[in-house]
N, C-alpha and C positions, 0 to 999 in steps of 0.2 A: 694417482692410478685408480682404475675403476675397482668397484667392488668385486669380489670373486665367489664362486662356490666350490667346496671341496667335499669330497666324500669321507663319511663316518661309518662307523659300524652300524649305524642305525638310519642310513639314508645319506643326504646331502646337508650341509650347513652353510650359511653365509659368512663373509667376513671381509676385512678391509686389508689389502696388500699394498705395501710401499717396497719399492725396490731402489736401490741405489744407482746412480747415473751411470757408474762404471761398467754394471751389469754383472758384478761377481762380488762375493763377500758372504760372510757368516748368516746364518738364520737365527730370528728371535720370535717367538709367539709373545703377544702382549695381551694381557687379562684385564678387562674393564673393572672399573667400579661398580658400586650399585646403581649409578646413573643410566647404565645402558653403554652401547658402544656409540658414543656421542663425539663431538668435535675435539675434545681434549684427549681422548684416546688415540683417535686418528691422527691428531698433531704429534703424539709420541711416536706414533708409528712413523711419520714423516721426518721427525728429528731423527730417529735412529738410521733412517735411509740415508740422510745427508752425511751421517757419520760412518756409512760404507756396509751397513746391515740391510738384510732383506727382514723386513717387519711385517707379520700377519696378526691381526686381532680378530679372533673368531666372535661372531654376534651372538653371545649367549641367550640374550633376550629376543632374538629374531625380529629385529626391526625396531623394537620398543625402547624408547628412552623417556627420562622424566627429569624435571628439575626441583620435585618437589621430595623432600627427605622422607616423609610418610610414605609415598607412593614407591619411592626407591627401596625402601625397607621391605615393603610387601612383595615387589618383584624379586627382591634377594630371597626371602624367605621361601618363595614359591619355586625357585629354581630347582630343577631336578638334577641331583648329582650324577644319575645314572646319564643323563643327557649330556652334562657338562664333562663327563668323563670321555664319552664318545667324540664330543667336539674338539677337546683338547688333544685326544690322540690323534684324531684325524687332521687337526692343523699341523701338528708336528710333523706327521708322515707325509702331509702336502707340501710343507715347506722344504723339507729334506730332499724332495723328488724335484724341486724347481730348478731349471737350468741357471747356472751361475751361483748357486748355493754351495757354500763349501765349507770343510771344517769338520771335525770329529762328531759333530751333533748340532743342535741348536740350543739356544737359551730360551729361558721362560722368564718375563717380567711381568709382574702385577701390582695392583695399587687395591688396597683395602680388600674387600671381597676377592678381587684380582690377585692381591698379595697372598692370600691364602690358597687360591687356585694354582698359583704358578709352583708353590711347593707341592700341592696335591699332583700337579702335572708330572713332577719328578719322580714321584712314587708309581705311575702308571706306563711310564714310556721311557726306557734307558736311553733313548736317543736325546732327552734331555741332558745337557752336560753342564749347564750353570743357571742358578736360579737367582733371581732378585726379587724380594719381597718388601714392598712398601707397605708399613703399618698394616701386617697381616691381621685379617679378619677371617675367620672360618666359621660360619653358623650352622654348618651340616656336617656334623660329626668330626672326626679327625682322620686325616690321611695316614697310612701306615709309614712313620718316618724311617723305619728299618730298610724300606725299599729305595730310599734316596741313594742315587750312584754319582751325585753331582755335588760340588761346592755350593754353598748358599750365602749370600750375602742380604743382611736385611737393614732397611733403614726406618727410624722410630723418632718421634719427637718427645721430647721430655714432658712435655704440656698436652700430651694426647689424652683426651679424656674416654675415648673409646678402647684403647689399648695402652694400659698404664705400664710405665718402665719396669715395673717388677715382673709384670706378667711376660714382657717381651724377654726380659733376661731369663726367666724361667722356661720360655719357648727355646731359646738359643742353646740352653744346657740339654734340653729334651732332644733338640733334633740332632745335635752333636752326638750325645750318647747312643742314640738308635741307630743312627746313620754310620758313624765312624767316619764321616767326612768332614772337612773344614767348613765350619760355619762361624761368621762373623757378622755382628749387629753393631750398626752403628748408631749412635743416638745425638739428635741435634739439640742443643740447649734452647729452652723456650720455644721450640716448634711444637704446633699442634696436630692434630689429625689432618690428613690431606693436604700437608704442607707444600708438595710438590705441585698440586693443583692449581695453574694460575688462571682458571676461570673464576676461581675464588668464590665458589657457590657457599661454602661455610664460612669465608671470612678468615680462613687459616693460611693462606698462601704466604710462604716465607721464602722469599727471593734467595737469600743467603744459603738456607738449609738446601733449596731446591737445586742451585748450582752446584753445589759441593756434593751433594749426593749423586747428582746427574754425573759429574766427573768421575766419581767413584764407581757409579754403574757401567760407564763405558770401559773403563780401564779393567774392570773385573771380566766384563763380556769379552773384550779382545784377548786378554791373557788366558782365558778357559777355552775360546772357541777358534782361535788363531786368526 
């Protein structure tokens, strides 16, 4: 699928949209890691499309990508949350309006930085009806968890040096208590940070954990988005 432009509250934003061959299905926004909107995130969108979903990844870094951790961290820290909020809200609204998208709302799936943003997206747009957060990282403050109106599924590795299991479990309790929504965090024994990323940039790809978490993600999205 070609890249797309969609309207936000502060102009327009670029993104990558993958659609199912059937032409109909639920919608999901996909939120990038700190590397930017690169081939791995586009592949996640394509994989969702093959499973019957419309998948839209907003390009939060406006075309910039990197494969260097130091530069990626700089880009993540420089990200404007005001812009990110506009982009995510606009992406959700754009997806809901696409011909063929059906269901009660859309899902939000994100990885690392995107894992934090997927939760954030649910606090600013009630059309988000399912949240999947892979190894939640959120360097720009904290979203208002009480505004979440959707169930949340989290995926974390027990050997994650960025998000320690104890911190993840505390986050699970905090989101559940504040939102009153179902929150379930899954932990994958021996898996490290970014275990789902099969481009293996950090050397932590774990095929078993990736496949198990992907199956759980698809089941969760289907059960909540119809």
